[in-house]
C-alpha positions as CSV (number, residue, x, y, z in Angstrom):
1,M,-24.1,7.5,-45.8
2,A,-26.7,4.9,-44.7
3,P,-29.5,6.3,-42.6
4,F,-29.4,3.1,-40.4
5,F,-27.1,1.8,-37.7
6,I,-26.4,-1.1,-35.4
7,L,-26.6,-0.8,-31.6
8,D,-24.5,-3.3,-29.8
9,A,-24.1,-4.7,-26.3
10,A,-21.9,-7.1,-24.3
11,A,-22.8,-10.7,-23.7
12,C,-25.8,-12.8,-22.6
13,S,-26.4,-15.8,-20.4
14,R,-27.7,-19.3,-21.3
15,D,-31.1,-19.9,-19.8
16,M,-31.8,-16.9,-17.6
17,F,-30.5,-13.4,-17.8
18,M,-28.3,-12.3,-14.9
19,C,-28.4,-8.6,-14.0
20,N,-25.2,-6.8,-12.9
21,S,-26.5,-7.1,-9.3
22,G,-26.8,-10.9,-9.6
23,K,-30.6,-10.8,-9.9
24,C,-32.0,-13.4,-12.4
25,I,-34.9,-12.5,-14.7
26,I,-36.8,-14.3,-17.4
27,T,-35.0,-14.2,-20.7
28,S,-38.0,-12.7,-22.5
29,W,-37.7,-9.6,-20.3
30,W,-34.2,-9.0,-21.7
31,C,-34.1,-6.1,-24.2
32,D,-37.8,-5.4,-23.9
33,G,-37.3,-1.7,-23.1
34,E,-38.2,-2.1,-19.4
35,N,-35.8,-1.6,-16.6
36,D,-36.5,-5.0,-15.0
37,C,-33.0,-5.3,-13.3
38,G,-33.3,-1.9,-11.7
39,D,-29.9,-0.9,-13.1
40,Y,-30.7,-1.1,-16.8
41,S,-28.3,-4.0,-17.2
42,D,-31.0,-6.0,-18.9
43,E,-31.3,-3.3,-21.6
44,T,-27.6,-3.3,-22.6
45,D,-27.0,-6.8,-24.0
46,C,-29.0,-6.4,-27.2
47,I,-28.3,-6.0,-30.9
48,T,-30.6,-3.4,-32.5
49,L,-30.8,-2.4,-36.2
50,Q,-32.5,1.0,-36.2
51,G,-33.3,3.8,-38.6
52,F,-32.1,7.3,-38.0
53,T,-34.6,9.5,-36.2
54,S,-35.2,12.9,-37.9
55,Q,-37.3,15.8,-36.6
56,F,-40.5,14.5,-38.1
57,A,-40.1,10.7,-38.5
58,V,-38.0,7.6,-38.1
59,Q,-36.4,6.1,-41.2
60,K,-38.1,2.8,-42.1
61,F,-36.9,-0.2,-44.1
62,I,-38.5,-3.3,-45.6
63,G,-35.7,-5.9,-45.7
64,F,-32.4,-6.6,-44.0
65,M,-29.6,-9.1,-43.3
66,L,-27.6,-9.0,-40.1
67,I,-24.5,-11.2,-39.9
68,V,-21.6,-11.6,-37.4
69,E,-18.1,-12.8,-38.4
70,P,-14.7,-12.9,-36.9
71,K,-12.5,-9.8,-37.3
72,E,-9.6,-11.9,-38.4
73,I,-10.3,-14.7,-41.0
74,R,-8.1,-17.7,-40.6
75,N,-6.6,-19.5,-43.6
76,D,-8.0,-22.8,-42.6
77,I,-11.3,-22.9,-44.5
78,S,-12.5,-26.1,-42.7
79,A,-12.3,-24.5,-39.3
80,R,-15.6,-22.9,-38.4
81,P,-15.0,-19.8,-36.3
82,N,-16.9,-19.3,-33.1
83,V,-18.6,-15.9,-33.2
84,G,-21.3,-16.5,-30.7
85,S,-24.9,-17.1,-31.7
86,F,-28.1,-15.0,-32.4
87,Q,-31.3,-15.6,-30.4
88,L,-34.7,-14.4,-31.5
89,F,-37.4,-12.9,-29.4
90,G,-40.1,-14.9,-31.2
91,D,-41.7,-11.9,-33.1
92,A,-42.7,-11.9,-36.7
93,M,-40.0,-9.5,-37.9
94,C,-36.9,-11.8,-38.0
95,K,-35.9,-15.3,-38.8
96,Y,-32.7,-17.3,-39.2
97,S,-31.1,-17.3,-42.6
98,E,-31.5,-20.6,-44.5
99,D,-28.5,-19.8,-46.6
100,C,-25.9,-18.2,-44.3
101,P,-24.7,-19.3,-40.9
102,N,-24.6,-16.7,-38.1
103,A,-27.1,-14.5,-40.0
104,I,-30.6,-13.1,-39.3
105,V,-32.9,-11.9,-42.2
106,H,-36.3,-10.2,-42.4
107,A,-39.4,-12.5,-42.2
108,S,-41.6,-10.1,-44.3
109,L,-41.4,-7.0,-46.3
110,I,-43.6,-5.0,-43.9
111,P,-42.0,-1.6,-43.3
112,K,-40.3,-1.4,-39.9
113,Q,-38.3,1.2,-38.0
114,D,-36.1,-1.2,-36.0
115,I,-35.5,-4.9,-35.2
116,Q,-33.9,-6.4,-32.1
117,V,-32.2,-9.7,-31.5
118,M,-30.2,-11.2,-28.7
119,W,-26.6,-12.4,-29.1
120,K,-24.7,-14.8,-27.0
121,A,-21.0,-14.0,-26.9
122,P,-18.3,-16.7,-27.7
123,P,-16.0,-18.1,-25.0
124,P,-13.3,-15.8,-23.7
125,G,-10.2,-15.5,-25.8
126,T,-12.0,-16.0,-29.1
127,G,-11.1,-12.5,-30.3
128,C,-13.0,-9.6,-31.8
129,V,-16.2,-10.0,-33.9
130,V,-17.7,-7.7,-36.5
131,F,-21.5,-7.2,-37.0
132,K,-22.4,-6.2,-40.6
133,A,-25.9,-5.3,-41.9
134,T,-27.5,-4.9,-45.3
135,V,-30.7,-2.8,-45.3
136,Q,-33.3,-2.5,-48.1
137,E,-35.1,0.8,-47.8
138,N,-37.4,0.1,-50.8
139,R,-37.3,-1.9,-54.0
140,E,-34.7,0.4,-55.5
141,V,-32.6,1.7,-52.5
142,W,-30.4,-0.4,-50.3
143,Y,-27.3,0.0,-48.1
144,M,-24.6,-2.4,-47.2
145,D,-21.5,-2.6,-45.0
146,E,-21.0,1.1,-44.5
147,G,-21.0,3.7,-41.7
148,G,-23.2,2.7,-38.9
149,L,-24.0,-0.7,-40.5
150,I,-20.6,-2.0,-39.3
151,R,-19.9,-2.5,-35.6
152,E,-16.8,-4.2,-34.1
153,L,-17.1,-5.7,-30.7
154,C,-14.2,-7.0,-28.5
155,E,-14.2,-8.7,-25.1
156,E,-13.0,-6.6,-22.2
157,E,-9.3,-7.1,-21.4
158,Q,-8.5,-8.5,-17.9
159,E,-6.5,-5.9,-16.1
160,N,-3.1,-6.8,-14.8
161,Q,-3.2,-6.2,-11.0
162,D,0.6,-5.8,-11.0
163,E,0.7,-3.0,-13.5
164,Q,-0.6,0.6,-13.4
165,P,-2.5,2.1,-16.3
166,E,-0.8,4.7,-18.5
167,I,-0.9,8.2,-17.2
168,I,-3.1,10.6,-19.3
169,E,-1.5,13.9,-19.7
170,D,-4.7,15.9,-20.0
171,C,-7.7,14.4,-18.3
172,C,-10.9,15.3,-20.2
173,A,-13.4,14.3,-17.5
174,C,-15.5,17.3,-16.5
175,D,-17.3,15.5,-13.7
176,E,-15.7,15.0,-10.3
177,A,-15.6,11.6,-8.6
178,K,-15.4,10.4,-5.0
179,Y,-13.5,7.2,-4.3
180,E,-13.0,4.8,-1.4
181,L,-9.7,3.1,-1.0
182,T,-9.3,-0.2,0.8
183,F,-5.8,-1.2,2.0
184,E,-5.6,-4.9,2.8
185,G,-2.6,-6.5,4.5
186,L,-1.5,-9.9,3.0
187,W,1.9,-10.1,4.6
188,S,2.3,-13.0,7.1
189,R,4.5,-15.9,8.1
190,H,2.6,-18.1,5.7
191,T,2.9,-15.9,2.6
192,H,6.5,-14.8,3.3
193,P,8.0,-17.4,5.6
194,K,11.7,-16.8,5.1
195,D,13.2,-15.1,8.2
196,F,9.8,-13.7,9.2
197,P,10.3,-11.6,12.3
198,V,10.5,-13.7,15.5
199,N,9.0,-10.9,17.5
200,E,5.9,-11.0,15.5
201,W,4.1,-8.5,17.8
202,L,6.2,-5.8,16.1
203,T,4.9,-6.5,12.6
204,H,2.7,-3.8,11.1
205,F,1.9,-1.5,8.3
206,S,2.3,2.1,9.5
207,D,-0.4,4.8,9.2
208,I,-1.2,5.4,5.5
209,I,-0.5,8.8,4.0
210,G,-1.4,9.8,0.4
211,A,-2.9,12.4,-1.9
212,S,-5.0,12.9,-5.0
213,H,-2.9,15.3,-7.1
214,T,-2.0,16.8,-10.4
215,G,0.1,15.3,-13.2
216,D,3.1,17.5,-12.5
217,F,3.4,16.4,-8.8
218,R,5.0,13.3,-7.3
219,M,4.7,12.5,-3.6
220,W,7.2,9.7,-4.2
221,E,8.4,8.1,-7.5
222,Y,9.5,4.7,-8.7
223,G,13.3,5.2,-9.4
224,G,13.4,8.6,-7.7
225,Y,14.9,9.8,-4.5
226,A,13.0,9.8,-1.2
227,S,12.3,13.2,0.3
228,E,12.8,13.8,4.0
229,G,9.1,13.1,4.6
230,V,9.2,9.8,2.7
231,K,12.4,8.8,4.6
232,E,10.6,9.5,7.9
233,V,7.7,7.2,6.8
234,A,10.1,4.5,5.5
235,E,12.4,4.4,8.5
236,R,10.1,5.2,11.4
237,G,6.5,5.0,10.1
238,I,5.8,8.6,11.0
239,T,3.7,10.6,8.6
240,K,3.8,14.2,10.0
241,R,6.7,15.5,7.9
242,L,5.4,14.0,4.7
243,E,2.0,15.5,5.4
244,S,3.7,18.9,5.9
245,E,5.4,18.5,2.5
246,L,2.0,17.8,0.9
247,K,0.5,20.9,2.4
248,T,3.3,23.1,1.0
249,E,2.2,21.9,-2.5
250,S,-1.4,22.6,-1.7
251,N,-2.2,24.0,-5.2
252,K,-1.3,20.6,-6.6
253,I,-3.3,18.5,-4.1
254,R,-7.0,17.9,-4.0
255,T,-7.3,15.5,-1.0
256,I,-4.7,14.5,1.6
257,I,-5.4,10.8,2.3
258,K,-5.0,9.5,5.8
259,A,-5.9,6.0,7.1
260,R,-5.1,4.0,10.1
261,G,-2.2,1.5,10.1
262,L,-2.5,-2.2,10.6
263,W,-0.8,-3.5,13.7
264,Y,-0.4,-7.1,15.0
265,P,-2.5,-9.1,15.4
266,N,-4.5,-7.3,12.7
267,V,-1.8,-7.0,10.1
268,Q,-3.9,-9.0,7.6
269,G,-6.9,-6.7,8.2
270,K,-8.3,-3.8,6.2
271,T,-8.2,0.0,6.5
272,F,-10.2,2.6,4.6
273,A,-10.1,6.2,3.4
274,V,-12.1,8.4,0.9
275,F,-10.8,11.0,-1.4
276,R,-12.0,13.1,-4.5
277,V,-10.5,13.6,-7.9
278,D,-11.2,16.1,-10.7
279,K,-9.9,16.9,-14.2
280,Y,-6.8,18.5,-12.8
281,H,-6.2,16.2,-9.8
282,H,-6.7,12.9,-11.4
283,L,-3.7,10.9,-10.0
284,M,-3.5,9.2,-6.6
285,S,-0.4,8.2,-4.5
286,L,-0.1,6.6,-1.1
287,L,2.6,5.2,1.1
288,S,3.0,3.0,4.2
289,M,6.0,1.5,6.0
290,L,6.3,-2.2,6.1
291,G,7.6,-2.7,9.7
292,P,9.8,-3.7,11.3
293,S,12.3,-2.9,8.5
294,P,15.3,-0.7,7.7
295,D,13.4,1.5,5.2
296,W,10.9,-0.6,3.3
297,I,7.6,0.9,2.0
298,V,4.5,-0.2,0.1
299,G,2.2,1.9,-1.9
300,V,1.5,3.3,-5.4
301,S,2.9,6.4,-7.1
302,A,0.7,8.4,-9.5
303,L,-2.1,5.9,-10.1
304,E,-4.2,7.1,-13.0
305,L,-8.0,7.2,-12.4
306,C,-9.1,9.2,-15.4
307,L,-10.1,7.3,-18.6
308,K,-9.5,8.3,-22.2
309,N,-13.3,8.4,-22.8
310,C,-13.6,11.3,-20.4
311,S,-15.0,9.2,-17.5
312,W,-13.6,7.8,-14.2
313,V,-12.4,4.3,-13.4
314,T,-15.1,2.2,-11.7
315,E,-12.8,0.1,-9.7
316,K,-9.0,-0.6,-9.7
317,V,-7.2,-3.4,-7.8
318,M,-3.4,-3.3,-7.4
319,N,-1.1,-5.8,-5.8
320,L,1.5,-4.1,-3.6
321,Y,5.1,-5.2,-3.2
322,P,7.9,-3.8,-1.0
323,W,10.2,-1.0,-2.1
324,D,13.5,0.0,-0.7
325,A,13.5,3.7,0.0
326,G,17.3,3.9,-0.5
327,T,18.0,5.6,2.8
328,D,19.2,2.6,4.9
329,S,21.5,-0.3,3.8
330,G,20.0,-3.0,6.0
331,H,18.9,-6.3,4.4
332,T,16.9,-7.9,7.2
333,Y,13.8,-6.9,9.1
334,L,15.6,-6.2,12.4
335,T,19.0,-5.1,11.2
336,S,20.7,-2.3,13.1
337,K,20.6,1.2,11.5
338,S,23.0,1.7,8.7
339,P,22.4,5.0,6.8
340,T,23.0,4.8,3.0
341,V,25.6,7.4,2.1
342,P,25.1,8.8,-0.5
343,Q,21.4,8.1,-0.7
344,E,20.2,5.7,-3.4
345,K,17.2,5.7,-5.6
346,I,13.9,4.0,-4.5
347,R,13.9,0.5,-6.0
348,R,11.6,-2.5,-6.0
349,I,12.5,-5.4,-3.7
350,T,12.2,-8.7,-5.6
351,S,13.3,-12.3,-5.1
352,S,16.6,-11.4,-6.8
353,T,17.0,-7.8,-5.8
354,P,19.0,-7.2,-3.7
355,N,21.1,-10.2,-4.6
356,N,21.8,-11.0,-1.0
357,P,20.7,-14.3,0.7
358,Q,20.1,-12.4,3.9
359,S,17.2,-10.6,2.4
360,P,13.9,-12.2,3.6
361,F,12.5,-12.0,0.1
362,Y,15.5,-13.6,-1.6
363,D,14.9,-16.8,-3.6
364,S,17.8,-18.5,-5.4
365,T,15.3,-19.9,-7.9
366,G,14.1,-16.4,-8.8
367,Q,10.4,-17.3,-8.2
368,P,8.1,-14.3,-8.3
369,M,7.2,-12.7,-5.0
370,K,3.8,-12.8,-3.5
371,P,2.3,-9.4,-2.8
372,V,2.4,-8.1,0.8
373,A,-0.7,-6.0,0.5
374,R,-3.6,-5.2,-1.9
375,L,-5.1,-1.8,-2.8
376,T,-8.7,-1.5,-4.0
377,V,-9.9,1.8,-5.3
378,T,-13.7,1.9,-5.8
379,R,-15.7,4.8,-7.2
380,Q,-18.6,5.8,-4.9
381,R,-20.1,8.8,-6.6
382,V,-19.8,11.1,-9.6
383,Y,-20.6,14.8,-9.3
384,D,-21.8,16.5,-12.4
385,K,-19.8,19.5,-13.3
386,N,-19.4,21.7,-16.4
387,C,-15.9,22.0,-17.9
388,D,-16.4,25.7,-18.2
389,D,-16.8,25.9,-14.4
390,Y,-13.3,24.8,-13.8
391,E,-10.6,27.1,-12.7
392,V,-6.9,26.3,-12.7
393,P,-5.9,25.6,-9.0
394,G,-4.3,28.7,-7.4
395,L,-1.6,29.0,-4.8
396,S,-4.1,29.6,-2.1
397,T,-6.0,26.3,-2.6
398,T,-6.4,24.3,0.6
399,P,-6.6,20.5,0.1
400,D,-9.2,18.4,1.9
401,V,-7.9,16.0,4.6
402,S,-9.6,12.7,4.4
403,V,-9.9,10.6,7.5
404,I,-12.8,8.2,8.0
405,E,-14.2,8.9,11.5
406,D,-17.6,8.2,13.0
407,D,-18.8,11.7,13.6
408,R,-22.1,10.9,15.3
409,M,-22.8,12.7,18.6
410,E,-22.7,9.4,20.5
411,C,-19.2,8.8,19.1
412,R,-17.5,12.0,20.3
413,V,-14.1,11.4,21.8
414,S,-11.6,13.3,23.9
415,D,-8.2,14.6,22.6
416,W,-5.3,12.2,22.2
417,T,-3.1,11.8,25.3
418,D,0.6,12.3,24.9
419,F,2.5,9.3,23.6
420,Q,3.7,6.9,26.3
421,P,7.4,6.1,26.5
422,C,8.8,3.6,24.0
423,S,8.0,-0.1,24.9
424,V,11.8,-0.8,24.9
425,S,14.7,1.1,26.3
426,C,16.8,0.5,23.2
427,G,16.2,-1.2,19.8
428,H,12.9,-1.7,18.0
429,G,9.6,-1.1,19.9
430,F,6.5,1.0,19.7
431,K,4.8,3.8,21.7
432,M,1.1,4.3,22.3
433,R,-1.4,7.0,23.0
434,S,-5.1,6.8,23.6
435,R,-8.4,8.7,23.9
436,Q,-11.8,8.0,25.3
437,Y,-15.5,8.3,24.4
438,Y,-17.2,11.2,26.2
439,N,-20.1,8.9,26.9
440,K,-18.9,5.3,26.9
441,Q,-22.4,3.8,27.4
442,K,-23.9,5.7,24.5
443,A,-21.0,4.9,22.3
444,E,-21.4,1.2,23.1
445,M,-25.1,1.3,22.3
446,A,-24.4,3.1,19.0
447,Q,-21.7,0.6,18.2
448,C,-19.2,3.4,17.5
449,T,-15.9,2.4,15.8
450,V,-13.7,5.4,16.4
451,Q,-10.0,4.5,16.9
452,L,-9.2,4.8,20.6
453,V,-5.6,3.5,20.6
454,D,-2.8,4.8,18.3
455,K,0.6,3.2,17.9
456,E,3.9,4.4,16.4
457,P,7.1,2.5,16.0
458,C,10.1,3.8,18.0
459,S,13.8,2.9,18.0
460,P,15.6,4.5,21.0
461,P,19.4,4.3,20.7
462,C,21.2,1.7,22.8
463,I,23.4,4.1,24.8
464,G,26.3,2.5,26.5
465,W,26.6,-0.4,24.2
466,V,30.2,-1.0,23.1
467,K,31.5,-2.2,19.8
468,L,33.5,-5.4,19.6
469,S,37.1,-4.8,20.4
470,D,39.6,-4.6,17.6
471,D,40.8,-8.1,18.3
472,H,37.3,-9.4,17.8
473,S,36.3,-8.5,14.3
474,P,33.0,-9.7,12.9
475,Q,34.9,-12.4,10.9
476,D,36.0,-13.9,14.2
477,V,32.5,-14.3,15.6
478,S,31.1,-17.7,14.9
479,C,27.4,-18.1,13.9
480,R,27.3,-21.7,15.3
481,T,24.2,-22.5,17.4
482,S,23.3,-25.0,20.0
483,E,21.1,-28.0,19.1
484,W,17.4,-27.4,18.9
485,G,15.7,-27.7,22.3
486,E,12.8,-29.9,23.1
487,W,9.4,-29.0,21.6
488,S,7.1,-27.2,24.0
489,E,3.8,-28.6,24.9
490,C,0.9,-28.0,22.5
491,S,-0.7,-24.6,23.0
492,V,-4.2,-26.2,23.2
493,T,-5.6,-29.3,25.0
494,C,-8.0,-30.1,22.2
495,G,-8.1,-29.5,18.5
496,K,-5.3,-27.8,16.5
497,G,-2.6,-25.6,18.1
498,L,1.1,-24.6,18.0
499,R,4.2,-25.8,19.6
500,T,7.7,-24.2,19.6
501,R,11.3,-25.0,20.1
502,S,14.4,-22.8,20.2
503,R,18.1,-22.7,20.0
504,K,20.8,-20.1,20.8
505,Y,24.1,-18.9,19.5
506,I,27.1,-20.5,21.2
507,D,28.9,-17.2,21.0
508,S,26.5,-14.5,22.5
509,R,28.2,-11.8,20.3
510,A,26.7,-13.5,17.2
511,R,23.4,-11.9,17.9
512,K,24.8,-8.7,16.6
513,T,26.2,-10.1,13.3
514,C,24.3,-13.3,12.5
515,A,20.7,-13.6,11.3
516,L,19.8,-17.3,11.8
517,E,16.3,-18.5,12.8
518,L,16.4,-19.2,16.5
519,M,12.8,-20.3,17.0
520,E,10.7,-22.8,15.1
521,K,6.9,-23.3,15.2
522,E,4.7,-26.1,13.9
523,T,1.1,-27.1,14.2
524,C,0.1,-29.8,16.8
525,M,-2.9,-31.6,18.0
526,G,-4.1,-31.4,21.6
527,M,-4.6,-34.5,23.8
528,K,-8.1,-34.6,22.3
529,P,-8.2,-34.4,18.5
530,A,-11.6,-32.7,18.7
531,C,-12.9,-30.3,21.4
532,D,-16.0,-31.2,23.3
533,S,-19.1,-29.4,22.1
534,E,-19.3,-26.0,23.8
535,I,-21.9,-23.3,24.0
536,P,-21.6,-21.3,20.8
537,P,-19.7,-18.0,21.5
538,D,-21.7,-14.8,21.6
539,P,-21.0,-12.9,18.3
540,K,-21.0,-9.7,20.3
541,C,-18.0,-11.1,22.2
542,A,-16.0,-12.2,19.2
543,V,-12.2,-12.0,19.7
544,T,-9.1,-12.2,17.5
545,H,-6.8,-15.2,17.4
546,W,-4.3,-15.6,20.3
547,S,-1.0,-13.7,19.7
548,E,2.3,-15.4,19.7
549,W,3.8,-16.2,23.1
550,S,6.0,-13.3,24.3
551,P,9.7,-13.9,25.1
552,C,10.4,-15.3,28.5
553,T,10.5,-12.5,31.2
554,V,14.0,-13.6,32.3
555,T,17.2,-14.3,30.5
556,C,18.2,-17.0,32.9
557,G,16.3,-19.4,35.2
558,K,12.6,-19.7,35.3
559,G,10.1,-16.9,34.3
560,L,6.8,-16.3,32.6
561,K,5.6,-15.8,29.1
562,V,2.3,-14.3,28.1
563,R,0.0,-14.1,25.1
564,T,-3.1,-11.9,24.4
565,R,-6.0,-11.4,22.2
566,L,-8.5,-8.5,21.6
567,Y,-12.2,-8.0,21.2
568,L,-13.2,-7.3,17.7
569,S,-15.7,-4.7,18.9
570,P,-14.7,-2.1,21.6
571,A,-18.2,-2.3,23.0
572,A,-17.5,-5.8,24.2
573,L,-15.2,-4.6,26.9
574,S,-18.2,-3.7,29.1
575,M,-20.5,-6.6,28.4
576,C,-18.2,-9.7,27.9
577,N,-16.0,-11.7,30.1
578,V,-13.8,-13.6,27.7
579,E,-10.2,-14.5,28.7
580,L,-7.9,-12.0,27.0
581,M,-4.5,-12.9,28.5
582,Q,-2.8,-16.2,29.3
583,K,0.4,-16.8,31.2
584,A,2.6,-19.8,31.2
585,P,5.9,-20.7,33.0
586,C,9.0,-20.8,30.8
587,T,12.7,-21.5,31.2
588,A,15.2,-19.1,29.7
589,D,17.9,-20.2,27.2
590,K,20.3,-20.3,30.2
591,P,18.6,-22.4,32.9
592,D,21.2,-21.6,35.5
593,C,21.8,-18.0,36.6
594,T,25.1,-18.6,38.3
595,V,28.2,-17.2,36.6
596,N,31.8,-18.0,37.7
597,I,34.2,-15.2,38.3
598,N,36.3,-15.8,35.2
599,E,33.3,-15.8,32.9
600,A,31.9,-12.6,34.4
601,K,35.2,-10.8,33.9
602,S,35.5,-12.0,30.4
603,K,32.1,-10.8,29.4
604,R,32.5,-7.5,31.2
605,N,35.7,-6.8,29.2
606,D,34.0,-7.6,25.9
607,E,30.5,-6.2,26.2
608,L,28.3,-4.1,28.4
609,V,26.5,-5.8,31.3
610,K,23.0,-4.6,32.0
611,C,20.7,-5.2,34.9
612,K,17.1,-5.8,33.9
613,C,14.3,-5.4,36.5
614,V,11.2,-7.5,35.8
615,F,7.8,-6.2,37.1
616,A,9.8,-4.1,39.7
617,L,10.1,-7.1,41.9
618,Y,13.0,-9.1,40.6
619,C,16.4,-8.0,39.2
620,S,18.5,-10.4,37.1
621,T,21.8,-9.8,35.5
622,N,21.5,-9.8,31.7
623,L,24.9,-10.6,30.2
624,L,24.5,-9.4,26.6
């Protein structure tokens, strides 16, 4: 075997060398043995031909030839393959070969223990290349194309963000690793416009629940059946039961992952959590409800973070798509509850599955769906550990619970209050609870970011509602609508804003069986195309965009509609005075509240009549 070998590296830049951090250094500093980048990235993109080091000396050689050629030779002799190019440092050891392209040879027969050159990689997609060396140790001994004198180099493959890596049965990484996950919402009216919920203030990703776990455990599984805990998350966005299920499998769990949900108007925001993995607990799963929905979830199941080379993934990005948990048969965001009996398997929702035009993700052309969220898992730290120190997890193992909280003294908070009643008396709504800083002034000075408001979806039953009578089957209900109403005024007086228009079902019973869009929005320009120059807003008082206008406060006659926005920083509440709520007059779909006696009797016979009190001052009859 040849006592010489080639050391390889990745690629190089054109004029300046760019470190992994983005820092630029002089090309001559590249591969000079000095850590000029600070992360040693300038010492990795080099080609070195070096003699073996023994206990007493380094093997030297007098002559050499180093060539690079494509791994696969094409039949077309006239086509010159692109294998990159060598670059010399300007020393007296090497020179370009006058006889062979893509080759470097010795410039003298002076004994040397190593030579070093730079190599610029070919364009992406070129394929693998092979470095081959011939080394002359003395006038009679030489080595060629064997052992360490051959080195194959391939470009890194771009990972598919829609596919998970293969699961490794036995992870050989002895070290432990700490990861941060970032869950980013992408779902919006612009990315998924078809039948997007009209009551946009209900849109959310529920609190996120997950775990780092062993290979023989599944929190949920593609093509499997949802547990009671998974069902609770999918239908109600509540994680308590699933967290209890995880704790019962504590010997298979390293970290229970918990992160805040994303609620309107921050559905396109980000939420974070940290967790740890080891050679036994090298998979990660997580789950969140896409709401409002019958039983739709997003997340990953058994994401592998261990690598075959016994190390840990540096970063992994996954696009997330909705999955049907198989516990409810609804096809639209706000469909009424319809339990699936018997329960079906968890399946991916696509533009063709379910094959039902009512599905908001259905596309008759079969175009691929856009992701509704994105998951990024980033390695933060590696903890050295000896494989001999590992013990097989026992039954008494207690998993860590990972929740990112600001635990500084200035950021201490009270216990959570009880949840307030649901925001609606029946149907889809949410309930809230809150807590407070012990010292609000200190918390504002320290810019604490502890969550002070928590939301949960709720769906109280509509007690007292009656079904359509036997002589009014769903087939008898017409989905015809009125003509579109007039466009509202633009929401702004200058610059770009929104305006809306609406229509209603001619048969009021159609609201239970039909799913047509009853409101349209479009962009508009205010009376002035550009706003007059204003005093630049204080960054400390930054706010979110305005929410959508709420429904009119009355079902007939004239009422009010409101819209709100929030400060980006809780500390702004005490120091800023930005308008956070706007009210505007509105007219209900039914402008006249008078009902003749025959119409009233007819409606009372068919459906329940409810009285709705608005702000405890006015009471109007709501004929549903």
